[in-house]
N, C-alpha and C positions, 0 to 999 in steps of 0.2 A: 539495716534489714537486708539490703541488696547483697551485702557481703556474705551474710549467712546463707542466703539462697545460692550464691555462687559456690560457696564451699560445699553445699549439698550437691550441687550439680557436678562439681569436680569429683565428689565421692561416688556419684552414680556412674560417671565415666570410668573411673578406676575400677569400680565394680564390674562394668561391662568388659573392660580389658581383661580382668581376671577370669570372668566367666567365658570369654572368648578363648583364653588359653586352656581353661578346663574343658570346654566343649571340643576344642581341637584335639586335646589329649584323648578324650573319650572317643572321638571319631577315629583317631589313629588306632587305638586299641580295638575298636569295633571292626575296623577294616582289616587289621592284621588277623584277628580271630576268624574272620570270614575267608581270608586268603589261605591261611595256614591249615585250618580245619573246617572245610566247607560243609561237612555233615553235622557240625555243631548246631547250626540253625536249621530248624525244621518248619516247613510251612504246610498248611492244609492244602489239599489238591484242588479245592474249589474256590480259591481266592482269585480275584479279578486280575491281579498283576502276577505274571509268571516271569520272574527275572532271575538270571543266573546269580548265585550267591557270590561267586568269585569276582564277577564283574562289579557287583555292588561293593564288595570289599575294597577293590581298587578305587572306586569312586569315593568311598568314605575315607580311605587313607589319604588321597590327594587333597580332598576338601579339608581334612583335619590338619595336615601340614600347613596349608595356606592360611587357615584361620588362626592357627597357633602363632605363626610368624606375624600376622596382622595384629594380633592381640599384644604381642611384645612391642611392635612399632607404635601401637596406640598409647602405650605408657609414656612415650616420648611426645605425645601431642600431635602426631602426624595426621594431616587432613586426609591423605590417601588411605591411611589405615582405617579411619572412621568410615569412609565411603566403601572401602573393600569389606570392612566389618559388617556393615548393614547388608550389602549384597550377599556375602557369604553366609551370614546368619539366615537369610531368607532361603538360600540354596540348601543349607544343611537342614532347615526345617522341612523343606520340600522333600529332600532325600529321605529324611526319617519318616515322613508321611508314607512314602512308598515302601519303607522298611517295616511298617506296622505288622505285616503278617509274620515276620520273623521274630521280633521281640517287641510286642505291643507296649508294655508298660515303660520299658526303657526308651522307646521311640517317642512316647508322649512326654516323658521327662525332658528329653533333649529338645523337643519342639518348644516346650514351655520356657526352657532356659534361653533359647534363641529368640523367642518373642520378647523376653525381658531385655536381651542385648540390643535388639533393634530399637525398642523404646528408649533405652538409656542413651544410645548413640544418636538417635534422631532428636531427642528432646534436650539432651544436655551435653552433647559432644563438643560444642564450641568452647566451653568454659575451660577445658583442660589445656587447650592451646593458649588461652588468655592467661592462664596461671603461670606459664613458663616465662 
């Protein structure tokens, strides 16, 4: 029975690694679109957060590259990748919360993906290292 649970845990960790790579890729694309064409994103004038779109583009691009690399390292069972993955998933969720006025549905989807990544890495991250 413990073996089946461990295999499930390893599966969740692989899922988290793949989702980190996807989330990183999405963040890179989101950042590039904000940097290249800053008028693509339109925000209402009465929103609480007034942030420059180009600056947010660079933030999303940098976070995306780091989380993509951490997701690749997580496939190897690296402890630092698990810790960085949890921290970066939380930062990306926060960044997308602040990105809500620009693309609300997309930001909510990315927040949900990162919450699942945090759960999978925190609850089942150890088993992938033990599998190696």
